[in-house]
VEXGU-201622 format. One record per residue: chain; x, y, z of N, C-alpha, C, O, CB in turn; residue number from 1; residue in one letter. Coordinates in Angstrom, 2 decimals. Glycine has a CB too. Layout:
REM VEXGU-201622
A, X, Y, Z, X, Y, Z, X, Y, Z, X, Y, Z, X, Y, Z, NUM, A
...
This chain:
REM VEXGU-201622
A, -27.44, 17.80, 7.18, -27.19, 16.92, 8.30, -25.73, 17.06, 8.70, -24.87, 17.15, 7.82, -27.54, 15.45, 7.96, 1, M
A, -25.42, 17.07, 9.96, -24.06, 17.18, 10.45, -23.64, 15.85, 11.05, -24.45, 15.14, 11.65, -23.92, 18.32, 11.48, 2, K
A, -22.35, 15.52, 10.89, -21.81, 14.27, 11.38, -20.75, 14.57, 12.43, -19.78, 15.27, 12.13, -21.22, 13.42, 10.22, 3, Y
A, -20.90, 14.06, 13.66, -19.88, 14.31, 14.68, -18.61, 13.52, 14.35, -18.68, 12.42, 13.81, -20.40, 13.94, 16.09, 4, P
A, -17.48, 14.08, 14.69, -16.20, 13.42, 14.46, -15.79, 12.74, 15.76, -15.69, 13.39, 16.80, -15.10, 14.43, 13.98, 5, I
A, -15.54, 11.43, 15.68, -15.10, 10.69, 16.86, -13.61, 10.43, 16.73, -13.10, 10.18, 15.64, -15.88, 9.37, 17.02, 6, E
A, -12.93, 10.49, 17.87, -11.51, 10.17, 17.90, -11.28, 9.10, 18.95, -12.10, 8.93, 19.86, -10.64, 11.43, 18.17, 7, T
A, -10.16, 8.39, 18.83, -9.81, 7.38, 19.83, -9.31, 8.02, 21.11, -9.37, 7.40, 22.18, -8.74, 6.43, 19.27, 8, D
A, -8.83, 9.26, 21.02, -8.30, 9.96, 22.18, -9.46, 10.41, 23.07, -10.26, 11.26, 22.69, -7.43, 11.19, 21.73, 9, D
A, -9.53, 9.82, 24.27, -10.65, 10.12, 25.17, -10.29, 11.18, 26.22, -11.10, 11.50, 27.09, -11.10, 8.85, 25.86, 10, K
A, -9.08, 11.71, 26.14, -8.66, 12.72, 27.13, -9.51, 13.98, 26.95, -9.65, 14.49, 25.84, -7.14, 13.06, 26.98, 11, A
A, -10.06, 14.45, 28.03, -10.92, 15.63, 27.95, -10.10, 16.87, 27.61, -8.99, 17.05, 28.10, -11.67, 15.84, 29.26, 12, E
A, -10.65, 17.69, 26.80, -10.02, 18.96, 26.45, -8.92, 18.84, 25.42, -8.27, 19.83, 25.11, -9.46, 19.58, 27.67, 13, G
A, -8.70, 17.63, 24.87, -7.61, 17.49, 23.92, -7.97, 18.08, 22.55, -7.14, 18.74, 21.93, -7.23, 16.01, 23.77, 14, S
A, -9.18, 17.86, 22.10, -9.62, 18.41, 20.82, -11.03, 18.95, 20.99, -11.88, 18.31, 21.61, -9.56, 17.33, 19.69, 15, L
A, -11.28, 20.10, 20.44, -12.67, 20.57, 20.50, -13.53, 19.70, 19.57, -13.06, 19.27, 18.52, -12.77, 22.08, 20.09, 16, P
A, -14.75, 19.44, 19.96, -15.62, 18.61, 19.14, -16.03, 19.40, 17.90, -16.54, 20.52, 17.99, -16.87, 18.15, 19.93, 17, E
A, -15.80, 18.80, 16.75, -16.16, 19.43, 15.49, -17.25, 18.63, 14.82, -17.42, 17.44, 15.09, -14.94, 19.56, 14.55, 18, R
A, -17.97, 19.28, 13.98, -18.97, 18.59, 13.18, -18.73, 18.94, 11.72, -18.40, 20.07, 11.37, -20.41, 18.98, 13.61, 19, E
A, -18.90, 17.93, 10.88, -18.76, 18.14, 9.44, -20.13, 18.29, 8.81, -21.09, 17.64, 9.22, -17.98, 16.98, 8.78, 20, L
A, -20.20, 19.14, 7.82, -21.43, 19.19, 7.03, -21.42, 17.97, 6.11, -20.38, 17.33, 5.94, -21.55, 20.55, 6.20, 21, T
A, -22.54, 17.67, 5.54, -22.64, 16.53, 4.63, -21.67, 16.70, 3.46, -21.02, 15.74, 3.03, -24.08, 16.36, 4.12, 22, E
A, -21.59, 17.92, 2.95, -20.70, 18.20, 1.82, -19.23, 17.95, 2.21, -18.49, 17.34, 1.44, -20.88, 19.66, 1.33, 23, E
A, -18.82, 18.42, 3.39, -17.44, 18.20, 3.84, -17.16, 16.71, 4.04, -16.09, 16.22, 3.70, -17.17, 18.97, 5.14, 24, Q
A, -18.14, 16.01, 4.59, -17.99, 14.57, 4.81, -17.74, 13.86, 3.49, -16.82, 13.05, 3.38, -19.24, 13.99, 5.51, 25, F
A, -18.56, 14.16, 2.48, -18.41, 13.50, 1.19, -17.13, 13.92, 0.48, -16.54, 13.12, -0.25, -19.61, 13.79, 0.31, 26, F
A, -16.70, 15.16, 0.68, -15.42, 15.60, 0.10, -14.27, 14.81, 0.71, -13.38, 14.35, -0.01, -15.21, 17.11, 0.33, 27, E
A, -14.28, 14.65, 2.03, -13.22, 13.89, 2.70, -13.27, 12.42, 2.30, -12.23, 11.79, 2.10, -13.33, 14.03, 4.22, 28, Q
A, -14.47, 11.88, 2.19, -14.62, 10.49, 1.78, -14.08, 10.29, 0.37, -13.39, 9.30, 0.10, -16.09, 10.06, 1.86, 29, F
A, -14.38, 11.20, -0.54, -13.89, 11.12, -1.91, -12.36, 11.21, -1.94, -11.70, 10.51, -2.71, -14.50, 12.24, -2.78, 30, A
A, -11.80, 12.07, -1.10, -10.34, 12.20, -1.03, -9.72, 10.89, -0.53, -8.67, 10.48, -1.02, -9.93, 13.37, -0.10, 31, A
A, -10.35, 10.24, 0.44, -9.86, 8.95, 0.93, -9.93, 7.89, -0.17, -9.01, 7.09, -0.32, -10.67, 8.51, 2.16, 32, L
A, -11.03, 7.88, -0.92, -11.16, 6.93, -2.02, -10.08, 7.16, -3.08, -9.50, 6.20, -3.59, -12.54, 7.03, -2.66, 33, E
A, -9.82, 8.41, -3.40, -8.77, 8.73, -4.38, -7.41, 8.28, -3.88, -6.61, 7.73, -4.63, -8.75, 10.24, -4.68, 34, D
A, -7.15, 8.52, -2.60, -5.88, 8.09, -2.01, -5.73, 6.58, -2.03, -4.64, 6.07, -2.31, -5.77, 8.60, -0.58, 35, G
A, -6.80, 5.87, -1.75, -6.76, 4.42, -1.78, -6.52, 3.90, -3.19, -5.74, 2.97, -3.39, -8.07, 3.84, -1.23, 36, L
A, -7.17, 4.50, -4.18, -6.96, 4.09, -5.57, -5.50, 4.31, -5.98, -4.91, 3.47, -6.65, -7.90, 4.87, -6.51, 37, A
A, -4.93, 5.43, -5.58, -3.53, 5.72, -5.90, -2.60, 4.72, -5.21, -1.63, 4.26, -5.81, -3.16, 7.15, -5.48, 38, L
A, -2.90, 4.39, -3.97, -2.11, 3.40, -3.24, -2.16, 2.04, -3.93, -1.14, 1.36, -4.04, -2.61, 3.27, -1.78, 39, L
A, -3.33, 1.64, -4.41, -3.46, 0.37, -5.11, -2.63, 0.35, -6.39, -2.00, -0.66, -6.72, -4.93, 0.09, -5.44, 40, Q
A, -2.61, 1.46, -7.11, -1.81, 1.56, -8.33, -0.33, 1.41, -7.99, 0.39, 0.68, -8.67, -2.07, 2.91, -9.04, 41, I
A, 0.12, 2.09, -6.93, 1.53, 1.99, -6.53, 1.88, 0.58, -6.06, 2.96, 0.08, -6.36, 1.83, 3.01, -5.40, 42, H
A, 0.97, -0.07, -5.35, 1.23, -1.43, -4.87, 1.35, -2.40, -6.05, 2.20, -3.29, -6.04, 0.11, -1.89, -3.91, 43, M
A, 0.50, -2.24, -7.07, 0.61, -3.10, -8.26, 1.95, -2.88, -8.94, 2.60, -3.83, -9.37, -0.55, -2.81, -9.25, 44, R
A, 2.36, -1.62, -9.04, 3.65, -1.31, -9.65, 4.81, -1.91, -8.87, 5.75, -2.45, -9.46, 3.84, 0.19, -9.76, 45, G
A, 4.74, -1.82, -7.55, 5.80, -2.40, -6.72, 5.84, -3.92, -6.87, 6.91, -4.51, -6.91, 5.60, -2.02, -5.24, 46, M
A, 4.68, -4.54, -6.94, 4.60, -5.99, -7.11, 5.22, -6.40, -8.44, 5.97, -7.38, -8.50, 3.13, -6.46, -7.03, 47, S
A, 4.92, -5.67, -9.49, 5.49, -5.96, -10.80, 7.01, -5.77, -10.78, 7.74, -6.59, -11.34, 4.86, -5.06, -11.88, 48, E
A, 7.48, -4.70, -10.14, 8.93, -4.47, -10.04, 9.61, -5.58, -9.25, 10.71, -5.99, -9.61, 9.21, -3.12, -9.39, 49, N
A, 8.97, -6.06, -8.18, 9.54, -7.15, -7.39, 9.63, -8.42, -8.22, 10.62, -9.15, -8.14, 8.70, -7.39, -6.11, 50, A
A, 8.60, -8.69, -9.01, 8.62, -9.88, -9.87, 9.74, -9.77, -10.91, 10.47, -10.74, -11.13, 7.25, -10.05, -10.58, 51, R
A, 9.87, -8.61, -11.53, 10.93, -8.42, -12.53, 12.31, -8.52, -11.89, 13.23, -9.10, -12.48, 10.78, -7.05, -13.22, 52, L
A, 12.47, -7.97, -10.69, 13.76, -8.06, -10.00, 14.08, -9.51, -9.67, 15.23, -9.94, -9.82, 13.74, -7.20, -8.72, 53, F
A, 13.09, -10.25, -9.22, 13.31, -11.68, -8.93, 13.74, -12.45, -10.16, 14.64, -13.28, -10.09, 12.05, -12.30, -8.36, 54, G
A, 13.10, -12.17, -11.30, 13.49, -12.82, -12.55, 14.92, -12.44, -12.95, 15.69, -13.30, -13.39, 12.52, -12.43, -13.68, 55, N
A, 15.28, -11.18, -12.79, 16.63, -10.73, -13.10, 17.65, -11.41, -12.20, 18.69, -11.88, -12.67, 16.73, -9.21, -12.97, 56, L
A, 17.37, -11.45, -10.90, 18.29, -12.09, -9.96, 18.48, -13.57, -10.29, 19.59, -14.08, -10.23, 17.77, -11.93, -8.51, 57, A
A, 17.40, -14.25, -10.64, 17.49, -15.67, -11.02, 18.34, -15.83, -12.27, 19.19, -16.72, -12.33, 16.08, -16.26, -11.25, 58, T
A, 18.10, -14.98, -13.26, 18.88, -15.04, -14.50, 20.37, -14.80, -14.22, 21.22, -15.51, -14.74, 18.35, -14.01, -15.52, 59, H
A, 20.67, -13.79, -13.41, 22.07, -13.50, -13.08, 22.72, -14.65, -12.33, 23.86, -15.02, -12.61, 22.16, -12.21, -12.25, 60, M
A, 21.99, -15.23, -11.38, 22.53, -16.34, -10.59, 22.82, -17.53, -11.50, 23.86, -18.18, -11.35, 21.54, -16.74, -9.47, 61, R
A, 21.91, -17.82, -12.43, 22.13, -18.95, -13.35, 23.28, -18.70, -14.31, 23.99, -19.64, -14.68, 20.86, -19.24, -14.15, 62, R
A, 23.48, -17.45, -14.71, 24.58, -17.17, -15.64, 25.93, -17.16, -14.93, 26.95, -17.43, -15.56, 24.34, -15.82, -16.33, 63, S
A, 25.95, -16.86, -13.64, 27.22, -16.81, -12.89, 27.66, -18.20, -12.47, 28.83, -18.55, -12.61, 27.08, -15.90, -11.65, 64, I
A, 26.74, -18.99, -11.98, 27.10, -20.33, -11.50, 26.08, -21.36, -11.98, 25.28, -21.85, -11.18, 27.20, -20.35, -9.96, 65, C
A, 26.09, -21.70, -13.27, 25.10, -22.64, -13.82, 25.25, -24.06, -13.29, 24.26, -24.78, -13.18, 25.19, -22.66, -15.32, 66, P
A, 26.47, -24.47, -12.96, 26.66, -25.85, -12.49, 26.05, -26.06, -11.12, 25.52, -27.14, -10.84, 28.16, -26.20, -12.46, 67, T
A, 26.11, -25.06, -10.26, 25.53, -25.18, -8.92, 24.03, -25.38, -9.00, 23.48, -26.24, -8.31, 25.85, -23.93, -8.08, 68, T
A, 23.36, -24.62, -9.84, 21.92, -24.77, -9.98, 21.56, -26.08, -10.66, 20.57, -26.70, -10.30, 21.34, -23.59, -10.75, 69, L
A, 22.36, -26.51, -11.65, 22.08, -27.76, -12.35, 22.18, -28.93, -11.39, 21.37, -29.85, -11.44, 23.04, -27.95, -13.54, 70, S
A, 23.18, -28.91, -10.51, 23.35, -29.98, -9.53, 22.18, -30.05, -8.58, 21.74, -31.14, -8.23, 24.64, -29.80, -8.75, 71, A
A, 21.66, -28.90, -8.15, 20.51, -28.86, -7.24, 19.25, -29.37, -7.92, 18.44, -30.07, -7.31, 20.27, -27.45, -6.72, 72, R
A, 19.09, -29.03, -9.20, 17.89, -29.43, -9.91, 17.85, -30.94, -10.14, 16.78, -31.54, -10.12, 17.79, -28.69, -11.24, 73, Q
A, 19.01, -31.54, -10.38, 19.09, -32.99, -10.64, 18.83, -33.75, -9.34, 18.09, -34.74, -9.35, 20.49, -33.37, -11.22, 74, V
A, 19.42, -33.30, -8.25, 19.34, -34.01, -6.98, 18.10, -33.78, -6.29, 17.89, -34.32, -5.20, 20.43, -33.64, -6.10, 75, G
């Protein structure tokens, strides 16, 4: 079975119409899934790094000016 490729570009003559075989379609789909899985791994890593950086910044801020934070917490 062949699957036509649709594009958002409706200008005539911009791209020749191509068709994918079922095997090519599934290969491209698998590549997209792999890319998405890798992106999710990177996003989790970035989220963890952001959390650690926030903790470090808080620790540094408290060690540099502990009285300022203590006054805010009391009030």
